[in-house]
Every structure is written in structure tokens, then in C-alpha cells.
N, C-alpha and C positions, 0 to 999 in steps of 0.2 A: 109764304103767300098769304099766310092768315093776317099778319097786319095790314096787307094791302087790301084784303076784303073787309077788314073792320074799318078803315078809314077813307077808302075811296067811295065816291058816290057810285060809280059803277065800274066794276072789274070784269075785263074779258080775258079768259084764259085760252090761249090758242095752242092747240095740241095736235102735233104731228102723229105720234104714237103714244099710247098710255104707258105710264111708268108703273113699275113695281113698287108700291108703298106698303111697307110692313110697319109693324109696331115699333115705336121708339122706346117707350116705357121708361123714361129716366125717372128716378126716385132719389130722395134724399139718402145720403150715405149713413149708415148706422155707425155712430162712434164705437159701440162695443164690438162691432165686427172688425173695424180698423185695429183695435187693440189686440186682436188675435193673430194679426199678420206677422209673419217672421220675415227678417232680413232677406232681402233678394227676391221679395214677391213680385216686384215690378217686372224684373227679367223673366221670371217664371211664367207671367201672365203673358208677355209679349211673345215668347218663344211658343206657348201653347196656342195662342191666337193664330199666329202666322203658320203654325204647323197644320192647324185644322183647315185654314183657307187654302193652304198649298197641297192638301191631300195626304199630307205625311202622317198625321195624327188621325186615325179612323175609329178609334175606340178609347175608353178611358175617361178621365174627368175633363169637363169643359170648364177652365178656370175663369172664362169670361162669360159664357152663358148668356149671350144676347142674341138679337135677331140675325146678326151677321154669322155667327157660328152656327146658328140653327139653320138658316137658309143655305150656307155655303158647305155645310157638312157633307163630305163625300160619302157616297154608298159603301157598303162593305165590300172587301176584295173578293173577286170570284173564286170559286174553287179551282185547283189546277185541272186544266183539261175540260173546263166548262164550255158549253156550246156558246160561241159568240153571239149568235142571234138570240139566244135566251137571255144572256147577260145584257145586251142592248135593250131587250124588251122590259127587263126588270128596272133597268136605270131610267128608262123613259116612263115608267109607271111611278117610280119614286118622284120623278120631276113633275108629272102631272099633278101628283097629289099635294106637292108643295105649292104649285101654282094655283090650284083650286082653292086652297086655304087663302090665298092672296086675293083671289076674286070674290070669294065669300065675304071677306072683310069689307070689300066695296059695298056690297050689297046691304050689309049690316049697318053702314054708316050714311051713305048717300041716299036721301029720300026719293029723288026723282029717278024713276026707272030707266028713262032714256039716257040720263046723264051717267048714271051708275053703269049702264052697259057700255057707254063710250070710254069710260075710265078703267075698264078691266083689261090688263095686258093678256094678249092672245098668244104669246110666244113662249119658248122654253125659258127657264128662269136664268140661264147664263147668256141669253142673247143680248141682254142690256145690263147696265149697272143697277143693282137694286137700291132703293132708297128706304129711309125709315123715318116716319114723321106722324105725329100724332094729331096735328092741326090741318095737314093738307086736305084731306078727304072731307071733314066737317065744313071746311069753307065753301064747298059747293052747295051747302044747305042754306046758305045766305040768299036772300032775294035780289041783292045787288051783284051777285057773281054769276056770271053766264059762260059756260064751257063752248068754245068753238072748235069742234072736231073735224079737222081737215083730213083725217084718214090717210095720213102720210104724205099728203101733197103740200102743205104749207099754204100760206096765204096766196091769193091771186096778185095782189099789189098793195102798195102803201101810198096813199095820196098826201096832201099838205096837211091835212087834219083828220085823217082816217085810216083804218085797215079795212080791206075789202076781201071778202070770200064768198064764194057762191052767189055772186050777183047782189050781195048785201054790203052796205057800207056802215061800219061802226066808228062813230066819231070818238076820237081820243085826244088827251092832252099830253099824255106821256107813254112812250113804249119802253118796255123792258126786254131786252133780247136774252133770253135764257137758252142760249145755242148749245150749252154743253162745253165740254173741254177736250180739245185734241191737240196733243203735244207737237210743237214745231210745225204748225199749219198756220198759214196766213189768215187774217181775219176774214177776208172775204171768201175764202173757200170754206172756213168752219162754220160761218153765218149765212152764206149764200147772199151776201151783199157787201157793198163797197162803203166804207166808212170815209167820207170826205170832209176835211176841215177847212180852215181859212186859206184862202188862196189857192183852193183847188187841190191842195196836197192830200193824199190818201193816208190812211193810217199804216198801210203796209210800206209805203214810201218813207214815212217819218221814222219807222222802226227797221228800216232796211239793214242798217249796220248795228244797231243796238236798241234793246227796249229800254227807254226811259220814261219815267212817270214821277209825279209828286205822291209819295206814300202809297204807291200802287193803285191810286184811285183817279188821278187827273193826268191828262197829257197836253202839254202847251200846244196851242193852235186848234184845239178841238173842244170848243165851248159847248156846255150842255151834255157832255160825254163823260159818263162816270164808269169806272171799271170795277168789277167785283170778282170774286174768287172763281164763281161759276158762270157769271153773266155780265153783260155790259148794258147799260141803260142810257137811253138818250130821249131827249124831248121829241115828240112826234114831228115837229117842223125842222128838226136838224137835218 
């Protein structure tokens, strides 16, 4: 989103529910550290990472040590015979502490209090897939970027040249549908809208027998529609 905020005259970010946005923290790799790695280090790191996320590895060395393993690290196993209610309360306490750090990060970056409040995830950490990005939150400090928080409802409607919410019309030239990813689900169910191309053919009809595209980006018969890994973007008048 950061490049959009940098180059667009006006960017409206429509939010149904706020996302968990943690630190990405990518840094250059130290060549001296690379030289210390032993053969098989790739497999060891993959096994360690998968084990932490699956709850198999609960203690010991974290070979990856990133926000995924920190955020997803399972709590310690309860003692045999422990009271289930107390265990549940402990796990909830750990969950709240992790999410409080996520919410505090929003306050530390986003300058406008109302926007910051809307960007804070209010759910448990495993309710939605977490994200890790160092540029997303600072983009809301740009004067040309506005958050439209629909509080779970989504937009009222889309007109020929605008998006409409709360009785207000926001004129746009291009809409990017960041509807997320849902395996084996038709486009109109995943995005809540029907994509119609030339001749009135829908994208679901086009792909009823097999998904076909050019480089995974374009589909014949659907001009101004571009597919991405996590979204599809189309011009506002499409």
C-alpha cells in the first residue's frame, strides 16, 4: 500500500475489520554469519519454523526468530491435572498481552488518534491471519491517505465513478479489491461481487471448467482486470 500512498493524488483505504500488523524488520544478511552455517541448515530452519507454528516445538532455540515465530509461539504445556479453567485463563492472558503489543504499535506510529483507534485489531490473535509490514501503518500519516472504516459492513455501493459509504460518495479512478484468499471459492462469494466481462460473461462462468490466465495476471475477455496473489484490481468503471 505504501507505493499507492506515495504516488496517488488521493488514496482511500476501505477497511471492514482491522488487521494485525506486526514488525517485518528485514535487514541485510551478514556475510560473516552466512559463513558459519553448516550443511543442512536450510532443512533445520524449516523444521524448526514449522514445529513452532504447529505447536510441536514449545521450548528451545528459535532458529528463525522473526515475528511469525514470536507471534505464533504456543504457550507452555499445562501441568498434569491442571484446572482447565485456570489453563484457559492463562492462555487468554498471554493472548491479550501479545495483542496489546500489536495495538500499542499502532499508537506509536499513526498520528491521528481516530485513525489509530480504527486500525487496532480488537480480536484474539488467532482470529485472523497476522501480517508483518513496516510501511503500512506509516502510510496513514500521509495527508492524501484516508481510512474509511466500515466497521465490518463494507461499502454501501459502487457507482460509475465512486465508492459510497455512510451517505458520502468518494470519487475514484481505480479500485483495488483486496478481498483476501479463500481456496476453492468462486470469485463472487469471496469478494461479495460479480465480475462481468465482455458479452456479459462472468468470471465464474469463464473459469467453470478450468482457471486460465496469461502469466497469472490477465484473463481474456476481461479488460481492465488484473489478478494479484492476494487481490484483484479493476478500473472503477469496469
